[in-house]
Each structure stands twice: as C-alpha cells, then as structure tokens.
C-alpha positions in Angstrom: 129.1 62.7 99.4 131.2 65.2 101.2 131.4 67.4 98.1 127.6 67.4 97.8 127.2 68.4 101.5 129.8 71.2 101.1 128.0 72.5 98.0 124.6 72.3 99.7 126.0 74.0 102.8 127.5 76.8 100.7 124.3 77.3 98.9 122.3 77.5 102.2 125.0 80.0 103.4 124.6 82.1 100.4 120.8 82.3 100.7 121.0 83.1 104.4 123.6 85.8 103.7 121.5 87.3 100.9 118.4 87.5 103.1 120.4 89.1 105.9 121.8 91.7 103.4 118.3 92.5 102.2 117.0 92.9 105.8 119.8 95.2 106.8 119.7 97.2 103.5 115.9 97.4 103.8 116.2 99.3 107.1 118.2 102.1 105.4 116.1 102.2 102.2 113.5 104.7 101.2 110.5 102.4 101.8 109.9 98.7 101.5 111.8 96.5 99.1 109.0 94.4 97.7 108.2 91.7 100.3 110.7 93.0 102.8 110.0 95.9 105.2 112.1 99.0 104.7 113.2 102.3 106.3 111.5 105.6 106.7 110.1 107.4 103.6 112.5 110.0 102.3 111.0 110.7 98.9 107.7 111.9 97.7 105.7 115.1 98.3 103.8 115.2 101.6 100.2 116.1 100.8 97.0 116.5 102.9 95.1 113.2 103.4 91.9 113.2 101.4 88.5 113.0 102.9 87.6 110.5 100.2 90.0 107.7 99.3 88.0 106.5 96.3 91.0 107.0 94.1 92.7 104.1 95.9 89.9 101.6 95.2 91.7 99.9 92.3 95.1 100.2 93.8 96.5 96.7 94.7 99.1 97.7 97.2 100.3 100.8 99.0 103.3 101.6 101.1 102.8 102.3 104.8 105.3 103.6 107.3 104.7 103.9 111.0 106.3 106.9 112.5 107.4 104.9 115.6 109.2 102.7 115.0 110.1 104.2 111.5 109.7 101.1 109.4 107.7 100.8 106.2 106.0 97.9 104.4 103.8 97.1 101.5 100.2 96.4 102.4 96.8 95.9 100.8 94.2 98.6 100.9 90.4 98.4 100.5 88.0 101.4 100.3 84.5 101.4 101.8 82.3 104.4 101.5 85.2 106.7 100.7 87.2 105.5 103.7 90.4 103.5 103.3 91.3 100.5 105.4 94.5 98.4 105.7 93.7 94.7 106.4 96.2 92.8 108.6 95.9 89.0 108.6 97.3 86.9 111.5 98.0 90.0 113.7 98.7 87.8 116.7 101.7 86.1 115.2 104.1 88.6 116.8 107.2 86.8 115.6 106.3 87.8 112.1 103.9 90.7 112.6 104.7 93.4 115.1 103.4 96.4 113.2 99.7 95.9 114.1 100.4 96.1 117.8 102.8 99.0 117.3 100.0 100.8 115.3 97.5 100.2 118.1 100.0 101.7 120.6 100.9 104.7 118.3 98.9 104.9 115.1 100.8 107.8 113.5 101.8 106.8 110.1 102.4 107.8 106.5 100.9 106.2 103.4 102.7 106.5 100.1 100.6 106.1 96.9 102.0 106.9 93.5 104.9 108.9 95.0 102.7 111.0 97.3 102.9 110.8 101.1 99.8 111.1 103.1 100.0 111.7 106.9 97.4 109.5 108.6 96.5 107.9 111.9 95.8 104.2 111.8 92.7 103.4 113.8 91.8 99.8 114.5 88.2 99.2 113.8 86.3 96.7 116.0 82.8 97.2 114.5 81.4 93.8 113.6 79.2 95.1 110.8 82.2 97.0 109.3 84.3 93.9 109.7 82.0 91.8 107.6 81.8 94.4 104.9 85.5 95.0 104.8 86.2 91.2 104.7 83.9 90.9 101.8 85.7 93.7 100.0 89.1 92.0 100.7 87.6 88.8 99.2 86.3 90.5 96.1 89.6 92.4 95.5 92.2 89.9 96.5 90.4 86.5 96.8 90.3 84.5 100.0 88.0 83.3 102.6 84.3 84.3 102.4 82.9 86.3 105.4 81.9 84.1 108.3 85.0 81.9 108.1 87.4 84.4 109.6 87.0 86.3 112.9 88.2 89.6 114.3 91.0 87.8 116.1 92.6 86.6 112.9 92.1 89.7 110.7 92.3 93.3 111.9 91.4 96.4 109.9 93.0 99.8 110.3 91.1 102.9 109.1 93.2 105.7 107.6 92.2 108.8 109.4 93.6 112.2 108.3 96.5 113.6 110.4 98.3 116.9 110.0 101.8 116.7 108.7 104.4 116.8 111.5 
C-alpha cells in the first residue's frame, strides 16, 4: 500500500511541477501556449487595424494581448456587421479570469491573427440588442446556450476598436 501511495504522490508531484513549468515558461513566451496564457507578443508584423474584420469571420481563435499587464491568451472571436468582438464567459470569476477587468480598466491591446499584429482598444459593449445578436453568433459558431438563457453578467463582449500602434 505504501508503494502505491508513493507512486501516486510522485505522479501528482510530476503533474504539478509540469503545470508550474508551463505557467512560468508561458510568461516568457511569444504569445499563449495553447490553453495557457503567455507573454507579450514579440513576433509578427504590426499592421493597421482594419475597418472591416470580415476576414476573421471563419477564424476559430485569435491571440489577444493586453498591453498592461503584458500577458496574452487565446480567445474566440465573432464578427457582426464588420466589427469584431471577443466574448468572455464567466467574467466575474476573478480567481480564473482577471483579463476582462484589466481590459475594462485599460483596453489597450494587440490582436494577432495569422502572424499579423493589430493594435486595438477593447471596448466592453453593454447594448442589450447587440448582446443578443452576438450571443446568437457565438452559439452558431461555437455551440452553446441559446440567447435568453445567458445574461450580461455571465458573458461580456469586447469590441475591437482601431488604435494607432504605440
């Protein structure tokens, strides 16, 4: 029995150590590492943000980095009438998701799609009509709850507004 417990303890220790290494390495990486957040973008050409984001309609995920604090993550994107939005589910679970509150405080960000970096400002949208439209688009693109079963406290949407490169 002691041998089994030692082996189990060693396996748990290895998993915990591996996750810690990924978290630490992620902070110094050029962008997110899959599910794990990453460091500031260092690669990719910085280009002007488009006035029409229709090219991102069929893009499943994009990389987003706040300028302050300079951490990046992989996020979903939906496009509505040429404007791009990043949905954020469970924004008030601060233990896990701090970025939406950081984006409300300072929305300066960069988006990376296909190796190109776009300077943007993330603007939280509170329009109820837009919320319902965007939620329907998330449901169509990614699956999930139909409109009416989710409210604006449990899902936030950030519009990508153009920002000059700094």
